[in-house]
C-alpha positions in Angstrom: -86.7 42.4 38.2 -88.2 42.9 35.0 -89.9 46.4 35.9 -86.6 47.3 36.8 -84.9 46.9 33.5 -88.3 48.3 31.5 -88.4 51.3 33.2 -85.6 52.6 31.6 -86.1 55.2 29.2 -83.3 54.4 27.3 -81.0 51.6 27.0 -76.8 52.3 28.1 -74.5 50.9 25.5 -72.2 48.0 27.2 -69.4 46.8 24.9 -65.8 46.2 25.7 -64.0 45.9 23.0 -61.2 42.8 24.0 -64.0 41.1 25.4 -66.2 41.1 22.4 -63.6 40.5 20.3 -63.0 36.9 21.9 -66.3 36.0 23.0 -67.4 36.5 19.1 -64.3 35.1 17.5 -65.4 31.7 20.0 -68.9 32.1 19.2 -67.3 32.3 15.2 -65.0 29.2 15.6 -68.0 26.9 16.8 -69.9 27.9 13.9 -67.8 26.3 11.4 -69.4 22.9 10.1 -67.8 19.7 11.0 -68.9 17.4 8.2 -72.8 17.1 8.9 -74.9 16.1 6.4 -77.2 19.6 5.2 -80.1 16.8 4.9 -82.9 16.5 7.8 -82.8 13.0 10.2 -81.3 13.4 14.2 -79.0 16.4 13.6 -81.9 18.5 13.4 -84.4 17.4 16.0 -85.2 20.3 18.6 -83.5 20.4 22.2 -85.0 23.8 22.6 -86.9 25.9 21.4 -87.0 29.6 22.4 -89.9 31.9 20.8 -89.3 31.5 17.3 -85.7 30.0 17.8 -84.6 26.8 17.5 -82.1 25.3 18.8 -81.1 21.9 17.4 -78.9 18.5 17.5 -76.7 20.0 14.7 -76.3 23.0 17.1 -74.7 21.3 20.1 -72.6 18.7 17.6 -70.5 22.2 16.0 -70.3 23.1 19.2 -68.4 20.7 20.5 -66.5 19.5 17.5 -65.3 22.6 18.3 -63.9 22.7 22.0 -62.6 19.1 21.3 -60.5 21.5 18.7 -59.7 23.8 21.1 -59.0 21.1 23.9 -61.5 22.6 26.3 -62.2 19.5 27.9 -60.6 15.6 27.5 -62.0 13.2 25.2 -63.9 11.0 27.9 -65.4 13.8 29.6 -67.9 15.2 26.6 -70.5 13.0 28.1 -69.9 15.2 31.5 -69.0 18.8 29.2 -72.5 18.3 26.8 -74.8 19.0 29.2 -73.6 22.0 30.5 -72.6 23.2 27.1 -76.6 22.4 26.2 -77.8 24.7 29.5 -75.2 27.7 28.3 -77.3 27.6 25.1 -80.3 27.6 26.4 -80.0 30.6 28.9 -77.7 32.3 26.1 -80.5 32.4 23.5 -83.2 32.8 26.3 -81.2 36.4 27.3 -81.0 37.0 23.6 -84.9 37.3 23.5 -86.2 38.6 26.8 -83.0 41.7 25.8 -85.4 41.6 22.6 -88.4 41.5 24.5 -87.2 44.8 27.0 -86.5 46.7 23.9 -82.9 46.0 23.6 -81.8 47.0 19.8 -78.7 46.5 18.1 -78.9 48.9 15.1 -76.8 48.8 11.5 -74.3 51.7 12.8 -73.9 49.9 16.0 -73.4 47.1 14.5 -70.9 48.6 12.1 -69.2 50.5 15.3 -68.5 47.4 16.6 -66.8 46.2 13.5 -64.9 49.3 12.7 -63.7 48.7 16.8 -63.0 45.2 16.7 -62.0 43.7 13.3 -59.5 46.8 11.7 -58.5 44.4 9.2 -61.3 45.1 7.5 -60.9 48.7 7.7 -57.2 49.4 6.3 -56.3 52.8 6.3 -59.6 53.6 7.5 -61.8 52.9 4.3 -64.0 49.3 4.5 -62.4 46.6 2.4 -66.1 45.8 0.4 -68.5 43.5 0.3 -66.8 40.7 -1.7 -63.4 41.2 0.6 -65.6 41.3 4.0 -67.1 37.9 2.7 -63.8 36.5 1.6 -62.1 37.2 5.1 -64.8 35.6 7.1 -65.3 32.5 4.5 -61.2 32.1 4.1 -60.6 33.1 8.1 -63.9 31.7 10.1 -66.0 29.9 7.2 -69.0 31.6 8.0 -70.8 33.9 5.7 -71.3 37.5 6.2 -75.6 37.1 7.3 -74.6 34.2 10.2 -71.8 36.6 11.7 -73.7 39.5 11.7 -76.2 37.6 13.2 -73.8 36.3 16.3 -72.7 39.4 16.3 -75.5 40.6 17.0 -76.2 38.7 19.6 -73.0 39.1 21.9 -74.0 43.1 21.7 -77.2 42.3 22.9 -75.7 40.6 25.9 -73.4 42.8 26.4 -75.9 45.5 27.3 -78.0 43.2 29.3 -74.6 42.6 31.2 -74.2 46.3 31.7 -77.9 47.3 32.8 -77.1 44.4 35.4 -74.1 45.8 36.0 -75.1 49.1 36.6 -77.4 47.9 39.4 -75.2 46.9 41.9 -74.1 49.4 44.0 -71.5 48.5 46.4 -71.2 50.5 50.0 -68.2 51.7 52.1 -69.0 49.2 55.1 -68.6 46.8 51.8 -65.7 47.8 51.1 -63.8 48.4 54.6 -65.9 44.3 55.8 -64.2 43.2 52.2 -60.4 44.7 53.5 -60.9 43.4 56.7 -61.3 40.4 55.5 -58.9 39.1 53.3 -56.0 41.2 56.2 -57.0 39.4 59.5 -54.9 37.0 60.2 -55.0 34.3 62.8 -51.9 31.6 64.2 -52.8 28.1 65.7 -51.9 25.6 67.3 -52.6 22.4 65.9 -52.0 18.1 66.3 -52.3 16.1 63.1 -53.0 12.6 63.1 -52.3 10.6 60.7 -54.1 7.1 59.0 -50.5 6.4 56.8 -48.7 5.6 61.0 -52.0 4.2 61.9 -51.8 1.6 59.1 -49.9 -0.7 61.5 -52.8 -1.1 64.1 -54.9 -2.0 61.7 -55.5 -6.3 61.5 -57.8 -7.3 58.6 -59.0 -10.9 58.4 -59.8 -13.1 55.4 -63.3 -12.9 55.9 -63.1 -8.9 57.0 -61.1 -8.8 53.5 -64.4 -11.1 51.4 -66.9 -8.9 53.2 -65.7 -5.8 51.8 -65.3 -7.0 48.7 -69.2 -8.6 48.1 -70.5 -4.9 49.2 -67.9 -3.4 47.1 -67.8 -5.7 44.0 -69.0 -3.5 41.2 -65.9 -1.3 42.0 -63.9 -3.7 41.1 -63.6 -4.6 37.0 -60.4 -6.6 35.4 -59.3 -4.9 32.9 -59.4 -6.0 29.2 -56.0 -8.0 28.7 -54.3 -9.1 25.0 -51.8 -11.7 24.3 -49.6 -10.9 21.1 -46.7 -12.4 19.1 -44.1 -9.5 18.6 -41.6 -9.5 16.0 -38.6 -7.5 16.7 -36.2 -6.3 14.2 -33.0 -4.6 16.6 -30.6 -2.6 15.0 -27.3 -3.8 17.7 -28.1 -7.6 16.9 -29.1 -7.3 13.3 -25.9 -5.1 12.8 -23.6 -7.9 14.1 -24.8 -10.3 11.8 -23.2 -7.4 9.1 -19.7 -7.2 7.7 -17.9 -5.1 5.0 -15.6 -5.8 3.2 -12.1 -3.8 3.1 -12.5 -2.9 -0.4 -16.0 -1.4 -0.3 -14.9 0.2 2.7 -12.1 1.8 0.5 -13.6 2.7 -2.4 -16.2 4.5 0.3 -13.1 6.5 1.5 -12.0 7.5 -2.2 -15.1 8.6 -3.3 -15.8 10.7 0.2 -12.0 12.2 1.1 -13.0 15.6 1.1 -15.1 13.9 4.1 -12.0 13.6 6.1 -10.1 16.6 4.9 -9.0 18.3 8.2 -7.4 21.5 8.2 -4.9 23.6 9.8 -5.5 23.5 12.8 -4.0 24.0 17.0 -4.3 22.5 20.4 -4.4 25.6 22.7 -4.6 26.6 26.0 -5.0 30.1 27.6 -5.1 32.3 30.0 -7.9 34.6 30.2 -7.8 38.1 32.6 -10.7 39.6 31.3 -11.4 43.8 30.4 -14.7 43.3 29.7 -17.3 45.5 32.2 -14.6 47.2 33.7 -13.2 50.6 34.0 -10.7 51.8 31.6 -9.1 53.0 35.0 -8.5 49.7 35.6 -6.6 48.2 32.6 -2.8 49.0 33.7 -3.8 46.7 36.4 -4.9 43.9 34.2 -2.2 43.9 32.4 0.7 44.2 34.8 -1.3 41.3 36.5 -0.7 39.9 32.8 2.7 40.2 32.9 3.5 38.7 36.2 1.6 35.5 35.0 4.1 35.2 32.0 6.6 36.1 34.2 5.8 33.2 36.0 5.2 30.3 33.3 8.5 31.6 32.1 10.6 31.1 35.5 8.9 27.2 35.5 4.8 27.0 36.7 2.8 25.0 36.0 0.0 26.9 33.7 -2.8 24.4 34.3 -2.3 25.3 37.8 -2.2 29.5 37.4 -4.7 28.9 34.5 -7.3 27.1 37.0 -6.6 30.0 39.9 -6.2 33.4 37.2 -8.4 32.7 34.1 -12.0 34.2 33.7 -12.8 32.0 30.9 -15.2 30.1 32.4 -15.7 27.8 29.6 -11.7 26.6 29.8 -10.4 27.4 33.6 -11.6 24.6 34.9 -9.8 22.5 32.5 -6.5 24.4 32.9 -7.8 26.6 30.2 -7.4 23.7 27.4 -9.3 24.8 24.6 -8.9 22.2 22.7 -7.6 22.5 18.7 -8.9 25.5 17.1 -8.9 26.0 13.2 -8.9 29.2 11.8 -12.2 31.4 11.6 -13.0 29.9 15.1 -11.0 33.3 17.6 -10.9 36.6 17.0 -7.9 37.9 14.9 -5.2 38.6 17.3 -5.9 35.3 19.1 -5.5 33.0 16.1 -2.7 35.4 15.1 -0.5 34.8 18.5 -1.8 30.8 18.2 -0.9 29.9 14.7 2.1 31.7 14.9 3.6 29.7 17.8 5.3 26.3 18.1 4.3 23.4 20.1 4.8 24.3 23.3 6.0 27.6 23.0 4.1 30.3 25.1 3.0 33.7 24.1 3.4 37.0 25.7 0.6 39.1 26.6 -2.4 39.2 23.5 -4.8 41.8 23.9 -8.2 41.2 22.6 -11.4 43.0 22.8 -12.0 40.6 25.6 -9.9 41.1 28.0 -5.4 39.9 28.0 -4.5 36.3 27.1 -1.5 34.7 27.5 -1.1 31.3 25.2 0.3 27.9 25.2 0.5 26.0 22.3 0.3 22.1 22.8 0.4 21.0 19.4 -0.1 21.7 15.9 -1.3 19.8 12.6 -1.1 21.1 8.7 -4.2 20.6 6.6 -4.3 17.0 5.7 -6.3 14.4 4.5 -6.4 11.8 7.2 -5.2 8.7 6.0 -7.9 5.0 5.3 -6.6 3.3 8.3 -7.1 6.0 10.6 -11.3 6.5 9.2 -11.6 2.8 8.4 -13.4 1.6 11.3 -15.4 5.6 11.4 -16.4 4.4 7.3 -17.4 1.3 8.4 -19.8 2.0 11.1 -21.6 4.5 9.1 -22.3 2.1 6.2 -23.2 -0.6 8.9 -25.6 1.3 10.6 -27.0 2.6 7.1 -27.1 -1.4 5.4 -29.0 -2.5 8.9 -31.3 0.3 8.6 -32.6 -0.6 5.3 -32.6 -4.3 6.2 -33.9 -3.5 9.2 -37.3 -2.1 7.1 -37.5 -4.9 4.6 -37.6 -7.5 7.4 -40.5 -5.6 9.7 -41.9 -4.8 6.1 -41.9 -8.2 4.9 -42.9 -9.4 8.1 -45.8 -7.2 8.3 -47.1 -8.5 5.3 -46.8 -12.5 6.3 -48.3 -12.0 9.2 -51.7 -10.4 7.4 -51.1 -13.7 4.8 -50.3 -16.1 7.9 -51.6 -14.9 11.9 -51.1 -18.5 13.1 -47.1 -18.4 11.6 -45.5 -15.7 13.9 -42.4 -18.0 15.0 -41.7 -19.2 11.5 -41.8 -16.0 10.1 -39.8 -14.5 13.0 -36.9 -18.1 12.8 -37.0 -17.5 9.2 -36.1 -13.5 8.7 -34.2 -13.8 11.7 -36.1 -11.4 13.6 -36.2 -11.6 17.3 -39.6 -13.7 18.6 -41.6 -12.2 21.6 -44.7 -13.7 23.4 -46.8 -11.1 25.9 -49.1 -13.5 27.7 -52.2 -11.0 28.4 -50.5 -7.7 28.6 -52.5 -4.6 30.0 -53.1 -1.5 28.1 -50.1 1.3 28.8 -48.3 -2.0 31.0 -44.3 -1.9 29.7 -43.9 -4.5 27.0 -41.2 -6.9 27.2 -38.2 -5.7 24.8 -39.9 -2.7 24.2 -40.9 -1.1 27.4 -43.5 1.9 27.8 -43.9 2.5 24.3 -48.0 5.0 23.4 -47.3 4.5 20.0 -47.6 0.8 20.3 -50.1 0.6 22.6 -52.7 2.2 20.7 -51.5 0.4 17.5 -52.4 -3.2 19.0 -55.8 -1.6 21.7 -59.1 -2.8 19.7 -57.5 -5.6 16.8 -59.3 -8.1 17.5 -57.9 -11.9 17.2 -55.6 -12.6 14.5 -55.2 -8.5 13.9 -52.0 -7.0 12.9 -50.1 -3.6 13.7 -48.3 -1.4 11.3 -44.7 -1.7 11.6 -43.6 1.1 14.7 -40.3 2.0 15.7 -39.5 1.9 19.2 -37.1 2.8 21.7 -33.7 1.2 21.3 -33.6 1.6 17.4 -35.8 -1.6 16.8 -38.7 -1.9 14.5 -41.2 -4.6 16.1 -45.1 -5.9 14.3 -47.4 -7.5 16.4 -50.0 -10.0 16.2 -53.0 -10.5 18.5 -53.6 -14.1 19.6 -55.8 -13.4 22.2 -58.1 -10.8 23.6 -59.8 -11.1 27.2 -62.2 -8.2 28.2 -63.2 -5.9 30.7 -64.7 -8.4 33.3 -66.0 -8.4 36.9 -63.2 -9.2 38.9 -63.1 -12.1 41.2 -61.7 -11.8 44.6 -58.8 -13.5 43.3 -57.7 -11.4 41.0 -57.7 -7.9 43.4 -57.6 -9.3 46.5 -54.0 -7.3 47.1 -56.3 -4.2 45.8 -59.3 -4.9 48.1 -57.1 -5.7 51.6 -55.5 -1.8 50.8 -58.8 0.0 50.7 -59.7 -2.2 53.1 -57.2 -1.1 55.3 -57.1 2.6 54.3 -60.5 2.9 55.1 -60.0 1.3 58.8 -56.9 3.6 59.6 -58.9 6.6 57.7 -61.8 5.9 60.7 -58.7 5.3 63.2 -57.2 8.5 62.5 -60.7 10.1 62.1 -61.6 8.2 66.1 -58.2 9.8 67.6 -59.2 12.9 66.4 -62.9 13.6 67.7 -61.3 11.9 71.0 -58.3 14.6 71.1 -61.4 17.3 70.7 -63.7 15.6 73.4 -60.9 15.7 75.6 -59.2 19.2 74.8 -62.9 20.7 75.5 -63.2 19.2 79.2 -59.7 20.2 79.6 -61.0 23.6 78.8 -59.3 23.9 76.0 -55.9 22.9 77.1 -54.5 21.3 73.7 -50.9 20.6 74.7 -51.8 19.2 77.9 -54.1 16.3 76.2 -51.8 16.0 73.4 -49.0 14.8 75.4 -51.2 12.9 77.4 -52.4 11.1 74.5 -48.2 11.0 73.3 -49.5 13.8 70.2 -46.9 16.0 69.1 -48.7 19.8 68.9 -47.3 22.4 66.4 -48.0 25.7 65.5 -48.5 27.6 62.2 -47.4 30.7 60.8 -49.7 33.4 61.1 -51.8 33.4 57.6 -55.3 35.1 55.9 -58.5 34.0 54.7 -56.8 33.6 51.0 -53.4 31.9 52.4 -52.5 28.7 53.7 -51.4 27.0 57.1 -48.0 25.6 57.3 -48.3 22.1 57.9 -52.0 21.9 57.1 -53.0 23.7 53.9 -55.6 25.7 52.1 -57.2 28.1 54.3 -60.2 27.4 52.8 -60.1 24.4 54.9 -59.9 26.3 58.5 -62.8 29.0 58.0 -64.1 28.7 61.7 -60.6 29.8 62.7 -61.4 33.4 61.6 -65.3 32.7 62.6 -64.5 32.2 66.7 -62.1 33.8 69.3 -58.8 33.4 70.0 -58.9 30.5 72.7 -61.3 28.0 70.6 -60.7 24.3 69.8 -62.5 23.4 66.4 -62.2 20.2 64.2 -61.2 17.5 63.1 -60.5 19.2 59.7 -59.8 16.4 57.5 -57.3 16.7 54.4 -56.3 13.9 52.2 -54.5 11.5 54.8 -54.4 13.5 57.6 -57.1 15.1 60.6 -56.3 18.1 62.1 -57.8 18.9 65.4 -56.8 22.7 65.8 -56.7 25.6 68.4 -56.6 29.6 68.0 -53.5 30.6 69.3 -53.6 34.8 67.7 -55.5 36.6 65.4 -53.8 39.5 64.3 -56.4 42.7 63.0 -56.1 44.1 59.4 -54.5 47.5 59.7 -57.0 49.5 58.6 -54.9 52.5 58.1 -53.6 50.5 54.9 -57.1 50.9 53.5 -55.6 54.3 50.8 -58.5 55.0 48.1 -56.5 52.9 45.6 -57.0 49.6 47.5 -60.8 51.1 47.9 -60.9 51.3 44.4 -60.1 47.7 43.4 -62.0 46.4 46.6 -65.1 48.2 44.4 -64.5 46.3 41.6 -63.9 43.5 42.9 -67.4 43.3 44.8 -68.8 44.7 41.7 -67.8 42.2 39.8 -68.7 39.5 41.9 -72.1 40.8 42.6 -72.6 41.3 39.1 -72.1 37.7 38.1 -74.5 36.8 41.4 -77.4 38.9 39.7 -76.6 38.0 36.3 -76.9 34.6 37.5 -80.2 35.0 39.4 -81.6 37.6 36.6 -80.3 34.5 34.4 -82.9 31.9 35.9 -85.7 34.2 35.9 -86.1 35.2 32.7 -85.7 31.5 32.1 -88.2 30.1 34.2 -90.7 33.6 33.1 -90.4 32.5 29.4 -91.3 28.5 30.3 -94.3 29.6 32.5 -95.3 32.0 29.3 -94.8 29.1 26.9 -91.6 30.8 25.1 -89.2 28.3 26.1 -90.1 25.2 25.3 -87.2 22.6 26.2 -87.4 19.0 24.7 -85.8 17.1 27.3 -85.8 13.3 25.8 -83.8 14.2 22.8 -81.3 16.1 25.4 -81.1 13.4 27.3 -80.7 11.3 24.0 -77.5 14.1 23.1 -76.1 13.4 26.6 -76.2 9.4 26.3 -74.9 9.4 22.9 -72.0 11.3 24.2 -71.2 9.6 27.6 -71.9 5.9 24.9 
């Protein structure tokens, strides 16, 4: 394969601008230093040496930092991700090394062209911003120097060209295209029987000795999680608020100082019937107006306004409420509507009013002049607002005081709660993430209490129900291997599920053997065994079979002739025995030029990925044999172990 590539006189440039931009930016991101010392030490340990280049622990740490910042994987999976990352870095640097040996070069002109094509912000109006501005942009946006950035970009150009060479060597024949079209569009239809282990659980009998034996075999799987006991002091807004009384003279003082808040503008309580004209032809307007006039006649004759509005109004917001719009003030509606509403007397009907929305009939139900609400009317509202303000202030002060005293006297939670008038909640052996009495499930509280030693105090936290809490840890029971008594229910359930699953598989195998003996008569044998036969819809290799699941589980259906029986197919708690009822060949007349082109590209990409993988492996192995690639397995294992721990 090496000779194939070296035989070319000239390397074809291969670079897709958008992809290169994304790749280059991702390469830039992980080079941002993450607070590591520039001095020597364990971070400078070499994981691999590729020619004269080295891959160090620091390189891996920086990439892991960037990956975690970008949330490419859950933090708890870091120990598994880091090994793949190291492998990818070694492969990438090996390919760059080999590309250079093959004579693939990236000239300064190539680099400049890539910059111009993919980083237009460096060339406003077609003119380079200058070296100083270039350096400033890289430092500000990428945290990199010009040499570091351009080194990474050159490497990406090399890899892109190498990929291009691999893709150029891929050939897709017309037969491959036709075969892929046929595979994608061929359909099958199945008859099947499903045996569910859930339904067989009732047939499983488990003895105490079997539970004990299963537990002994799987003892390492059962760990009792850490449990914490703590005293929690709770400041409850509702309870504290009940103890607060605001004197009338203070309420009146608040009222007098804030009268403008209780000012009510002139307003009317109105209802209406709307016949819409928006989006209606102009020729329909006379008919709509005539209908409105007829409704007005009915109202003047004593018809019920609410009922007519429900049946005829086209205002979706008020029709169901009998046309009631509630209280409105000036400026809330269009001018014609407002003029009519504020000119009517209570209970008076308007004529037919025309607005940009359509024809309206209004009735005013109530009217109020502008005024200030009297003290007695707003007294309760003021009291509630003042009590809430005071209780929130009191809650924070009490909770902060409780926190400070608990830090000094963690054993005196009960006395502190009693003296400060807070609720004391004693929680015994709580598990992480489980609901806590008084506050339920609170991620913030769980995070705060987790990791604290005995006597440790949480910060003051706000939890659901308008409460502030502070807690002190009174006991910690660390994670430990479970005793059977602690997990007997779990063990019994696991053993029952296993036995039910085994029973379902056994029944499925029995069904399959009997069907084969009956020359493929699935319906007959299923009936004898009291089982139900169902039928799927027609489905393709890329689809799914109704009642069973993804077609990827059912590839035998596409490989065996009609009438064949196969299985058992396992999915979750079910086991399936299937018979191929029919096959629907692909309609090859639909393989037009566009389909051929799309399939050819798809096959070419897949072949290219496979070939690039093989090429990468061959490069890596060749470099190892030549002594050009040296991997320090001990250092690699240490890095992986550190992340896993």
